[in-house]
C-alpha positions in Angstrom: 0.0 0.0 0.0 1.3 3.4 -1.0 0.4 6.5 1.0 1.4 10.0 -0.1 1.1 13.2 1.9 1.6 16.7 0.6 0.7 20.3 1.2 -0.5 21.1 -2.3 0.1 24.9 -2.1 -3.3 25.6 -3.6 -2.2 23.9 -6.9 0.2 26.7 -7.8 2.3 24.1 -9.6 -0.8 22.5 -11.1 0.6 20.8 -14.2 3.6 19.3 -12.4 1.4 18.2 -9.5 -1.1 16.4 -11.7 1.5 14.7 -13.7 3.3 13.5 -10.6 0.2 12.1 -9.0 -0.7 10.2 -12.1 2.7 8.5 -12.2 3.0 7.8 -8.4 -0.6 6.7 -8.2 -0.9 6.4 -4.4 -3.5 4.2 -2.8 -4.2 6.9 -0.3 -3.5 10.5 -1.0 -3.6 13.1 1.9 -3.5 16.7 0.7 -3.5 20.0 2.6 -4.2 23.5 1.2 -6.8 22.3 -1.3 -9.1 24.8 -3.0 -12.7 24.2 -3.9 -14.7 26.9 -5.6 -17.9 25.2 -6.8 -19.5 28.3 -8.2 -16.6 29.1 -10.5 -15.7 27.6 -13.8 -12.3 29.4 -13.9 -9.1 27.5 -13.9 -7.2 30.1 -11.9 -8.1 32.6 -9.2 -5.9 34.8 -6.9 -5.5 34.7 -3.2 -4.8 38.1 -1.5 -3.8 38.6 2.1 -2.2 42.0 2.4 1.0 41.9 0.4 0.8 38.1 0.1 -0.6 37.4 -3.4 -0.7 33.9 -4.8 -2.2 32.2 -7.8 -4.5 29.4 -6.9 -6.3 26.7 -8.8 -10.0 27.5 -8.6 -11.0 23.9 -8.2 -8.0 21.8 -7.2 -10.2 19.2 -5.6 -12.1 18.7 -8.9 -8.8 18.7 -10.9 -7.3 15.9 -8.8 -10.5 13.9 -8.8 -10.4 14.0 -12.6 -6.7 12.9 -12.6 -7.4 10.0 -10.3 -10.7 8.5 -11.6 -10.1 5.2 -9.8 -10.2 6.9 -6.4 -12.9 8.1 -4.0 -12.3 11.7 -3.0 -13.5 13.6 0.1 -13.0 17.3 0.6 -12.9 18.6 4.2 -13.3 22.4 4.3 -11.7 24.4 7.1 -13.1 27.8 6.0 -14.9 29.6 3.2 -13.4 32.9 2.1 -12.7 34.9 -1.0 -10.4 34.4 -4.0 -10.3 36.9 -6.8 -11.1 36.8 -10.5 -9.5 40.2 -11.3 -11.6 42.6 -9.3 -14.5 40.2 -8.7 -14.6 38.2 -5.5 -15.4 34.5 -5.7 -16.5 32.4 -2.8 -13.9 29.6 -2.3 -13.5 26.9 0.3 -10.1 25.8 1.6 -9.1 22.8 3.5 -8.0 19.1 3.2 -8.7 16.4 0.7 -8.3 12.6 1.0 -8.4 10.3 -2.1 -8.6 6.6 -1.6 -8.3 3.9 -4.2 -11.8 2.5 -4.8 -10.7 -1.0 -4.2 -9.9 -0.2 -0.6 -13.1 -0.3 1.5 -13.5 2.7 3.8 -14.9 1.1 7.0 -14.5 4.1 9.3 -14.0 7.8 9.1 -13.5 10.9 11.3 -13.4 14.6 10.5 -13.0 17.5 12.9 -11.1 20.6 13.9 -7.8 20.8 15.7 -7.9 24.6 16.0 -11.0 26.8 16.2 -14.0 25.7 14.2 -15.3 26.1 10.6 -14.6 29.6 9.3 -18.0 30.4 7.7 -17.4 34.1 7.4 -14.0 34.2 5.7 -10.5 32.8 6.1 -10.0 35.0 9.2 -6.9 36.3 11.0 -3.9 34.0 11.8 -3.9 31.5 13.4 -6.8 30.4 11.3 -9.2 27.4 11.6 -7.4 24.1 11.0 -8.9 20.6 10.6 -8.0 16.9 10.4 -9.4 14.0 8.5 -8.9 10.3 9.1 -10.0 7.1 7.4 -10.0 3.4 8.4 -9.7 1.1 5.4 -9.6 -2.7 5.1 -6.5 -3.9 3.3 -7.6 -7.3 1.8 -4.1 -8.0 0.6 -2.9 -8.1 4.2 -6.2 -8.9 5.9 -6.1 -6.1 8.3 -7.3 -2.5 8.9 -5.2 0.5 8.2 -5.9 4.0 9.7 -4.5 7.0 7.9 -5.1 10.5 9.3 -3.8 13.9 8.4 -4.0 17.4 9.6 -2.9 20.9 8.7 -1.4 22.5 11.8 -2.1 26.1 12.7 0.2 28.9 11.3 1.3 31.3 14.0 2.9 34.5 12.8 5.3 34.3 15.8 6.8 31.1 14.3 6.6 27.3 14.7 7.5 27.0 18.3 5.3 25.2 20.8 2.4 27.0 22.3 -0.7 26.1 24.3 -2.7 26.2 21.1 -0.3 23.8 19.4 -0.3 21.4 22.4 -4.2 21.5 22.3 -4.2 20.7 18.5 -1.9 17.8 19.1 -4.2 16.4 21.7 -7.2 16.8 19.5 -5.4 15.0 16.6 -4.3 12.2 18.8 -7.8 11.8 20.2 -9.3 11.6 16.7 -6.8 8.9 15.7 -7.4 6.9 18.9 -11.1 7.1 18.5 -10.9 5.9 14.9 -8.5 3.0 15.3 -8.9 -0.4 17.0 -6.5 -2.8 18.6 -4.2 -4.4 15.9 -4.7 -1.7 13.3 -1.8 -0.2 11.4 -1.8 3.5 12.0 -0.3 6.3 9.9 -0.5 10.0 10.8 0.8 12.7 8.6 0.4 16.3 7.4 1.8 19.8 7.5 2.0 20.1 11.2 3.7 23.6 11.2 5.9 22.6 14.2 9.6 22.2 14.8 11.3 18.8 15.1 11.6 19.1 18.9 7.9 19.9 19.4 5.9 18.4 22.2 3.5 17.4 19.4 5.6 14.3 19.0 5.4 13.4 22.7 1.6 13.6 22.5 1.5 11.3 19.4 4.1 9.0 21.0 1.5 8.5 23.7 -0.7 6.7 21.2 2.2 4.6 19.9 3.4 6.7 16.9 6.9 7.6 15.9 8.1 10.0 13.2 10.0 8.9 10.1 11.2 12.3 8.9 13.4 13.1 11.9 13.9 9.5 12.8 15.5 8.8 9.5 17.7 11.9 9.4 16.1 14.0 6.7 17.3 17.6 6.6 13.9 19.2 5.9 10.6 18.9 4.1 10.5 22.1 2.1 11.3 22.4 -1.6 13.7 24.9 -3.1 10.7 27.1 -3.8 10.5 27.9 -0.1 12.8 30.9 0.5 12.3 31.4 4.2 14.5 29.9 7.0 13.3 26.8 8.7 13.1 23.6 6.5 10.7 21.5 8.6 6.9 21.6 8.4 5.7 18.2 7.3 5.9 14.9 9.2 4.8 11.3 8.8 4.4 9.0 11.8 3.7 5.3 12.0 2.7 2.8 14.7 5.5 0.4 15.7 4.0 -2.6 14.0 3.6 -0.9 10.5 5.9 -2.8 8.1 7.6 0.1 6.3 9.2 -1.1 3.0 10.0 2.4 1.8 9.8 6.0 3.0 11.0 9.1 1.3 10.9 12.9 1.5 10.5 13.5 -2.2 12.8 16.3 -3.4 12.2 15.8 -7.1 10.0 16.5 -8.9 9.0 19.7 -7.2 5.3 20.0 -7.1 4.8 22.5 -4.3 6.9 24.6 -1.9 6.6 21.5 0.3 8.1 18.1 -0.4 5.8 15.1 -0.7 6.1 12.4 1.9 5.8 8.9 0.4 5.3 5.7 2.4 5.1 2.2 1.1 3.7 -0.5 3.4 5.0 -4.0 2.7 2.4 -6.4 1.4 3.7 -9.5 3.1 
């Protein structure tokens, strides 16, 4: 089973991203920063936050669903705000998406917020609403259940250091995973956590039996060359101790976002 986790950067590198996903063809795809503008037929819109201006795919969720027709997709909005078509505002939702190969039965599911609640009146001030999504699938090839959960951790303008809000988000994420999984399940947790490698987040997740592969295997960061700011860590992937990892990689090439994809292969036998 192949699991891929990525902050999709709103599809800014759309063509490269779609081509990569078609080639890699993960069984479970966990994406953060996914756009969904159901009332727009445009390909591109613009995100504006003060001096921060970024091209965004109007309907990245729709684009990826079309690129992976053999998968079941679920979009999990964190907020609805405004993107721009020139001077015209367009209502757009922003959040997480999970795509699961249709041959993997989804036998459990959980969705919720790790910081604040649904932003119905705009994207809001930082730190904004952040959510998590988890699925429990049955892997018939291995005759066991696998839980895969991902979150997008809050962005604090003061940096990625620990805070009471980050500790609370870790607790909510861990509780969601614990509530979704059963004894004997393989468990994978991933996402753009927006924390540093020494964060107490990992102590909280260790409390439910998970350990991180990014730091544990000595990777120097999870940001691509397109990220110009200092600090190379944001994304992490953790597994339970019994998960038979046959391959794990922080994918530096091709570059499909300002984040690197995290790719995990679970052994079949």
